[in-house]
N, C-alpha and C positions, 0 to 999 in steps of 0.2 A: 288541938295541937298536932294530932296524928296526921291530919291532912293539910297542915300549914304549908308545906312545900308545894303541894299540888295547887292550893288556892293562890299562892304567890306566883306560881308559874303561869296559870291561866290569866290572872289579873295583869301580870307583866306583859304577856303577849298582847292583850287588848290595849294596854297603854302604849306599847311600841307601835301597834297598828295606827292608833290615833295620832301619835307623834309623826309617823311617816306620812300620813295623809296631809297633815298640816305642813310638813317640811317640803312636800313635793307639789304644793300649789304654785302656779306661775307667779312671778313677782308683780307688784302693783305697777300700773303704767304711769309714765311721766307725762305731765300735761303739756299743752301747747307752749306755755311760757317757761318750760324747763331751760336750763342753761344751754347756750348754743353748742357747747362741746359735748353735751350729753345726748344720748339717744332717747328720743321721745316717741312712744308708740302712737300718741295722738297725732303727731306730725306725720308719721308713717301712714297712719290710717287715712289721712286726708289724701295722700298720694294714692293709696289703694283705691279710694273712691273714684279718682280720676281714671284709674286703670280699668276697673271692673264694675264700676257703679251702675253701668247700663245692664248688667246681668247677662250679657251675651257671651256664649262660648267663643273661644278664639283659638281653634286648633291651627296647626301649621298650614300655611298656604291660604287661609281664609281672609276675607276682607276685614273681619273683626280683628284678626291677628295683626294685620298691617296697621289698623288704628291704634292698637295697644303699643305697637312698636313706635309709632309716631309720637305718642304721649311720652314714652321713655326718652326718645331723642330730644323732645322739647324740654323735658325736665332737666336733662343733663346739660343741654345748651344754656338754659337759664342759669345754671350754676357756674358757667364759664368753661365747661368742658367742650371738647371737639369729638363727639362720638363717631366711631367708625362702624360702618355696616359691612359685615363679612357674609357673603352668600356663596353657595356652591353645592355640589352634589355629595351626599354622604350615604353610605350603606352600612348596616350593622350586622352583627353575627346571627341575627334571627331572620335574615333575608328580607329586610325592609330598607328601601331606599327613599330618599327625599331630598328636597332643596331648602334647607333651613337658612334663615338670615339672622346672624348673631349681632348683638350690639356690643362694641368693645371700647373701653376708655382706658387710657394709660395715665398714671400719675408718676412723674419722674422721682427718682431718689434724690437725696440731698447731694449737693455739689461735691462734698468731700467723701462721698462713698468710695469704697475700694474699687480699683480698676479690675477689669475682667481677669487679669492674670494674677491677682492677689490670691495666693493659695489658702490663706487663713480665713478669707471671707469672700466668697464668690459673689460677683455682681449679678445675682439672680433676681427674679421677680416673684412676688406672691400674688395669688389670685383670689378674688371674692366672686362667687358665682351663684346665680339663681336662674331658673328658666321662666320665660314669660308666656309660653303657650299653655293652653289648657286642653283637657279632653273635649271631644265634641259634645258630650252630654251636659257639661256645666261650665260656669264662668271661671272656676278655679281661683276663687278669692284667696284661699289658703294654700292651695297647691297650683301654682306657686306665686300667686299675686302678692301674698304677704312677703315672700322672699324678695321679690322685685322691689316692693316698697321699702323694705329694709335696706337693700343695697342703695337705693336712691337717697334715703335719709342718711346713710353712712357717707355717701358721696358728698352730701352737703357738709357734713362734719369734717371730712378730709380736706375739702377745698379751703377751709379756714385754718388748718393745722400746718405746722412746719413739715417740711419734707422728711420722709422716713429714711432709714438706712438702706432699704431695698425698694425697688420700683414696685408699685401696686397696679394690678390690672383688674378692672371691673368688667365682668363678663356676664351678659344676660343672654342666655342661649335660647334657641328656638328648636322645636321638634323633640324635646325631651320625652314628652308623653308618647310620641310615635316610636321611640326607641333610641333615645340619647343621641339623636342625629346632630344637633348643634354642637355638643361637646366633642363628638367624633370629628366634625369638620374643623373645629378650632385646633384640636390637638394635631391633626394631620397636616393642616395647610397654613395656619397663621404663623408668621415669623416669631411672634412673642411666645408661642407655646413652647419653644425650645429653651427660652430663658426662665420660664416659670419652674420653680422648685417646690412650691407648696401651695395648697389651695384650701379655702374655707368654702364649703358648699352648703346652701340653705335649701331645704325642701320640707315637705310635710306628708303625713299619711292620715291626716285628720284635720279638724278645724280648731282644736283647743288643746290644752294640756301644757305641761312644762317642756322646755326645749331640751332635748336629749342629745348628747354627743355619743353617737352610736358606732362610729367608725373612724379609724385613723389610717394613715399610710403604713408602710412597712417598718418605718422607724418609730415604732410605737412608744418605746421608752422615752425618746427625745420629745415626741409630741405630748406625752403625758406630763412631762416636766413643765413644758410651756403652759399646758392647760391648767395644771394645778396652781401655777403662780398667777395666771391671768384672769381666770374666771371667778366671778364673785359668788355665784350660786351654781356650783357644779353638780350636774346630775348625769352620771355616767357609770358604766361598769363594763368590763370586758366580755360579759355574757351577752350584752345587747347585740353585738355583731354576730355571735353564734346564732342567735334567734333570727336576726335579719337575713342571714345567708340562707335560712330555711324557707324564707318567704319568696313568692314569685315576683319580687320587686328589685329594681335597680334604680340608681340615681346617676346624675352626671359625675359624681365622685367615683363611680365604677370606672369610667373612662379616664379620669385624672389619675387614679391609682394605678391603672394599667400602664399609663405613660410615665410612671415613676415619681409622680408628685407625692409629697408628704402632706400632712394637714389634718383637717377635721371635717366631719360630716354631721350637720345638725338637722334635727327634725322634731316636730311634735305630732302626737298620734291620738289625741283625745277626740271623742265624738266621731269615730271612724265611719259611722253609718252615712255621714254626709260627704265623705270622700268620693271624688269622681262622680258626683251627681249634681243636679241643679241646686241642691241645698248647700253646696260649697259656694255661697254667695257673700256679698259684702255684709249683709245683715247678720250673718252667722259667724263672721270673723271675730277672733278673740283679741282684745287689746292686751290682756295679760300675756298671752302666748307671743304676740308680736313683740312686746317689751322684752320678754325673756330671751327670745331668739335674737332680737337686735342687740341686746347687751352682750350676749355670747359672741355674736358675729364680729362686733366692733372690737371687743377685747382680744379675741383670737387673732383677728387680722393684724392688729397693732403689735401683738406679741410676735407674730411671724415676721412682720415688716421690720422689726427692730432687733431681731435675734442676731447673734454673732455668726451663726453657722446655719446654712440652708442645705447642706449636704451631710446630714447626720448618718451614722452607721445604722444598719438594719438591726433592730433589737426589739423583741416583743416584751410586753409587760402583762401581768395579771393585776387588775385594779378594780376598785369600787369606791363610790362616794359614801360619806357618812352623813345622812340626813341633809344632803345638799349644802353642807358646810365645809367639807374638806374631802380630799381624795387620798386613799391609801392604796399603795401599789408596791409591787416587787418584780424583779426580772423573771420572766417566764422560765429561763434556763435553770433557775434555782427552785422552781416550784416542786418538781418531782422529788428532789433531794429533801426538801422541807417536809413533804408528805411522808416520806419514808422515815425521817427522824421522828416525826410525831407518832407514827405507827409504832416505832421502836419504844418510845417513851410510854405509850399506853400498854404495850406488852410488858414492859418492866414493872409498871404499876400493878398490872394484873398478876404477875408472878409473885409480887409482894403480898397481894391479897390471898393467894394460895398458901404462901408460907405462914401467914399469920392466921390461917384457918378461918378467914372471913368468907372464904369461897372454896367450893370443891368442884371436881370435874363435872359432876352431873348438873349442878346449878349453872355452871358456865355453858354447858351444852344446851340446856333448856333456855337459858337467856339468849344465846346466839340464835337458836331456832325461833324464839319469839320475836326478836328484833327483825330477822329476815321475813318472817311471816307478816309482820306489821306492814312492811313495804309491799309485799305481794298482795295482801288484802286491800291496801289502799289503791293499788293499781287496778285490782278487779272492781272495786267499788266505783272508782273514777271512770274507767272505760265502760263498765256496765251501765252506768247512769246515762252516758252519752248515747250508747247504742239503744237503750230503752227509749229515751226522749226522741231520738231520730226515728225509731220504729213507730212511735205514736204520732209522728208528724209535727213535733214541736221544734225541731231543729232543721235547718237547711241541709240538703245533701252535702256529701263530702266535697264536691267540686264547686259548690256555690259559696256566695259570701257568708261566712260562718257566724255572723252576729245576729242577736235577737233584740227586741225592743226593751225587755226587762230582765237583764242578766243577774241583778243583785240577789234574788232569792236562790238561784242555783249556785251563785258564787259562795253564799253562806253555807249552803248544803255541802259544797265541795270541801269547805274547811272542816265542817263537822264530821265528814266521812273519815278524815284523818284521825280525829279524836275517837270516833266509833271503832275504827280498826284497832287503836291502842287499847281501848276498853275491852274489846273481845279477847285480844291476845293476853291482856293481864288477867282476865277471868280464867283463861285456860291454863296459864303457866305461872301465875304469881306464886303459888305455894312451892312449885318445883324450882323456880329460878331465884326467887328472893330479890332483895334490893341489889346486891352486888352481882348476881348472875345477869340481871337485866342491864346493869351499868356496863359490865364488861362486854356483853354481847352487842349492845347498841353502839358503844363507843368504838369498838373494833370494826364493826360493820361500816360505820361512817368513815373511819380512817382508811379502810380498804377502798371504799368508794372514792375517797380523796386521791389515793394512789392511782386508781384506774383513770379518773378524770384528768389528773396531771399528766399521765402517760399519753392519753388519747387527745384530749382537748384542754390544754392548760387554761385557756381563757374562761372556761366554765367551772374551774376547780376551786375558786376561792371560798364558796359557801361550805362544802364539806371539810376543806382544810381548816378553816377558822373554827368550825364546829368541833372538830377533833382536837385542835389546839386548846380550845376553851375547856374541853373535857380533861385534858392533861393538867391544866392549871387549876381547874375547879376541884380536882381530887387531891391536890397537895395538902390541904389541912388534914384530911383523913389519913393520908399517907404518913404525915408527921406523927399523928396519934398512934398509928399502928407501929411505927418505928420505936415509939416510946412505950410500947406494950400496953397502950390504953385504948379503950374503945372510943371511936370518934363521937362527938356530940351530935345531937339531932340537927343543930345548925350547920355543922360541918358536912353531914351527909346531904342535907338539902342544898347547900352551896355547890356540892359536887355535881348536882344535876341542874340547878338553876342557871349557873354561869353558861354552860354550853347551850342549854335550851333557849335562853333569852338572847345570847349572842348570835346564835344561828337565826332566830326569829328576826332580829334586827337587820341581818344581811338579806334575808329572803323577802321581807315585807315589800321593799320598793319594787322588786322584780315581779312579785305576784300581783301588785296593784296594776302594773303596766302590761301584764301578760294577756289579759282578755282583749284590750284594744289591738294588740299585735296579732293574736292567734284566733280569737273568737272562742267558740265552744270547746275546742281542744284544750284551751287554757285550764278548764275545770279539772280535767283528769291530771294534767301536769301539776296543777296546784295541790291536788290531793296527795300526789306522790311526794312532792317537795315538802309539804307540811308533815308527812309521815316521818321525815328526817327529824323534825322538831319533836313530834310526839314519841319518837323513839326514846328521847330523854325523859319523857313523862312515865315510861314504863316502870323505872325503879320506884317512883313516887306512888304509882298505882299499886305496886307490890306491897308497899307499907300501909296502904289504905285497907279498910275493912271490906269484907265481901259485899256488904250492903252498899257501901260507897262506890265500889266498882260497878255494881249493878245500876246505881243512879247515873253514873257517867255514861254507861251504855244506853240507858233509857233516854236520857236527855239528848245524847248525840243522835240516836235513831230517830227521835221525834223531830229534831231540827232538820235532819237530812230528809226525812219523808215530807215534812212541811215545805221545805224549799222546793222539792220536786213537784209536789201537788200545786203549790202556788204558781210555779213555772208552767204547769199544764193548764191552769185556769186563766192565766194572763194571755193577752193576744201576742202572737209571735212578732207581729209588726205593728207600727204605729205611724202617724204622720211625721213624727220627729225622727223615727227610726224605721224608714220604709223598706219594703221588699223591692228588690231590683228587678224590673221587668222592661225589657226592650221589645219594641214592635218593629218587625222588618218586612218590607215588601220585596219579593223576589220575582223577577221576570226573565224567563228563558226565551230568548229571541229565536232559537232554533226550533223549539217545540211550540212557540207562541202560547206558552202557558205561564200563569202567574199564581203565586201563593203567598199567604201570610205566614210568618214564622215567629212564634212567641215563646220565649223561654223564661218562665218565672223562676226566681231563685229557689222557691219551695217545691218546684215541679208540680204545683197544684194551680190550675188555671182559675183565676177569680171568676165568680159567676157573671159579673157584668161583661167581662171580656168574652167569656164563653157564649154569651147571648148575642154578641155582636157579629159573630161569624160561625160557620159550622166547622169547628176544629175536630181533627181526627183524634181518636184516643190512642192510636199507635204512634209512638215517637217518630219524628221525621228528621232525617239528616239535614244539616244546614246547607250543604252542597256536596257534590260527589267527592268522596275521599275524606270528608269531615267526620270527626267522631262526636261532634256536638249534636245532641238530639233534643227535640222539643215539640211543641204542638204546632200543627200546620192546618191551614184552611185554604180553600180556593179563593182567589182574589180576582178582581176585574182585570182584563187584559188591556193594557195601555200601549200607546204607540211611543215607545222609548227606543232611541237609537242604540244599537249594540256597540260595545267597545271594540276597538280594532287592534289586532296583533298582526302586523304585516311583515312577512319574510322579505328581507332586502337581499339576502344572499344565502346560498346553501352550498358548502364546499366540503370535501372530505377533510377530516381532522388532520392538522399538521403534525400531530404527535405520532411518532412511530410506534409508541406503546399502545395507541388506540386506533388502529387502521379501520376498524369497523364502526367508527363513530363519525357523525356529521357535525360540522360547525355551522351554526345559523347566526346571521345577523338579523335582529328583529327590532321592530318599532312598535311601541305600545302607545295607544292614543284613545282618549275618551271623546266621542263625538258630542256628548252632552255636557262637557266641561265638568265632569265629576271630580271631586278633590282627591279621591283615593281610587286605587285599582289593585287587583291582584291576579296573578296567573298561577294555575295549578298544572304542573307537569306530571304525567302518570309515572308510576313506579317503573314501568317497563322502559321508559326513556332514559332513566338513570341520569337525570340532570341534577348536578350537585351544586353548581355555582353559576353566577353570571359575571361577565366582565363589562364594565362601563368605562367609556373614555371620559376623563376629567381633565381640568386644567393642569393638575399636578401629575398626570399620567394615568395609565389604566388602573382601575380599581376592581379587585376581585371580591365578590360577596357570596358567602355561603348561603344556601337556601334553607328555609325551615322544612324539616322532615315531618310529615304527618304520620299518624298511626297506620294509615293504609300503605305507607311506603312512598306515596306521592310526595313531591316537593313543591314548596310555595314561595313565590316572590311577591312581596308587598311593595306598593308605591304610594307615597303620601306627599302632599304639598307640591306636586308637579303639575303645572298647568296643562291645558289640553294640547299644548304645542306637541309634545311627545317625549318619550324616553326611549333611547336607542341603546341596545345592549346585545352582547353575544352569549351564546350557550353552546355546549357540546352535548349531543344526545346520541343514543344508540341509533345506528343507521336504520332507516325504515320509516314508513309513514307513522306519524304520531299525532294523536288527537289531544289538543291542549285546551283546557278550560280558561276562559278569560272573563274577568268580572270588573265592572266599575261600580263605585259606591258613592252615593251622595247623602248628605245629612237631611233628615226629615222624611216625611212620607209624601207621595204624590197627591196633589190637590184634587185631581179628578179620580177619586177612589173613596172607599169607605174607611180610609185611614183615620179621618177625624172622629168617626164613630168609635173606632177601636181605642183611640187615645182617650176619648171621654169615658170609655169603659174601664180604663185603668183606675183602680180605686185610690182614695186619698192616702191610704197607707202603702202606696207603691210609687215608684219613680223610675225614670230611665237612668241609665248609668253608663260610664265608660264611653263607648261609641255612640250611645243614644239610639233613637229611632232612625232607621236608615232605609234607603231605596237602593236595591242592587239589581243590575242588569247583567246577564251572563250570555256568553256566546262561545261556541266551540270552533276552534281553528285547526285545520289539518295541515301539519307540517310535512312536506314531501321533499326529500333530498333531490329528487329528479327535477323538481320545478326550478331549481336554481342553477341548473347546468345548461 
């Protein structure tokens, strides 16, 4: 009986975890014979097979890309639509330019829709978008072939439905993987882009899992109201976007949001090891995920298309879903006030404990120290375990793909680290703090964290706010007993801890389940720290336990932690289903007539078969001059490959009076071997910050990517060998510029096939895949143009 509360808390946490796993499974797919007005994943998968069933990557500008686009146009035409192709030059903020070709379809609004001048209901449009290009390494069945198939299945449904209140635009963008180029082109140049007020974007960062709504526009409160009423299985919370912003990822919704569109961004992130690799194929696509994503997309689109207002006021919300059944939220502007009120209530309850002599100052001090130390110990355990595993070579380096083949043992260990921390703290401070000392220290600590989160990042504040609110409510039976001058019952004291402990666990469980797919190994340390918030509420129960029981908690937690780490060390880091990412690159310098192989394993350990295929240096080698990427290099056969051209067309003094010592160059970039990509590196001394490209809609200025060396980089994708003409301004004087063109795959007349065969079964290419790069140095001389 003495440990009843502790047993109930641990059992409750396990039950909540099981319930969360069950609730967050993707919905069952509807069959081919589903009702015509219903979204069917089986019908969408048939479309997906037509799109990517051949397993060919289809990056922007490739012939495979054109084939996929033709299939999309044919599918839309068969449904009675008249698809429009929009092509043009687009440049992004990372210094990448390309010529995407978007597919655009318009569905008119109902005939009685309001006129454009109707102030109560603007005659705007809503957008449903997905991108049809893939990365060069894989066929992109889930990223984002599934999104395209969903849009086409929804197009079938919409064709048979009555017209909506607002016009619907279906947009299938090109060049998203190269840097959101198609979305940028649509927003900048398409006439419909000015009428669009809200968008639903579909993407993925994996090949399975539930469909998450992880981002909205700036009118967050309005969007949440629509989402709550429209989505049957909602899985979302405001913390997802905070995590998403920390990742080096963007989607087309980034462009739509910058253009002022409201709306929703949906994605699934399970089995992330297959993301951007050849394993993102038709066979590995998930019918369940397609069904959930399709249901969400259709419901969200119809909600937007039939809403009364498409220009809502900007307002943020704090929100989370409850086991995928409902969404709870409140205005972000009220969150800080709510956190301060809850903190005040806890302080009032604590003062009452002092007055009723249930607590004294020393107990409160020891309790606060123990609660804080619990978080600190958890952080030390979590971070220390990652450092140790990385030191022992079981985790990828910080800048590599952070996932391993068998994460479950370490995920379990991370959870038990939080319990171990609480056990150690209780063993040190239980006698000094007692039940109410730990209760006061823990609840006030979490309430203070709630205030800090609400002040700095309200979107991430709901967990500590709800935990501290539950602590206020959970303590009420005990407070009533104290006010009546009676000691609280054992059930009342247990309830004071169980309510906040289980309430906080219920809120944290969904996020912790999805944290590893999002962040990789870093998720373990974050999980331990987050779970320490929960185990803070176990400290009072541990204080009531016997010394022997506390030791048992420490022993079991330590054994589970150690076992998880040992099993992680014994299991292989990579597998065929969860492979290491290794690209093989052939680099040829036409100036020096030298060639080398460049191989960068994610683990920074070269597999034996690859090492045997060529004489790789042990000293890391830079990818190119000015690059910070280092990996293994080996001499390669010298092949006759034509150099890329960067031809100066004109060189004149800068027209800007503020920069009289600068030269304006007009340049033409061309690949003599029809390579699909090229890039130019300007030295830091030239101080080239942007390019200017002439387009049909006027000159376009594009900032260049700045490398760590201070040099700047211009990337070009999907532009044919015809050329790209652009202008720059550089510091006056002769400037040596590096020019590269890039083709997919390795040269046939080389030992590339042997190297590819040496890539083990537990490894795969990824992102850009295996490539051939030819480089050349061009000297820009201002005197030559005069």
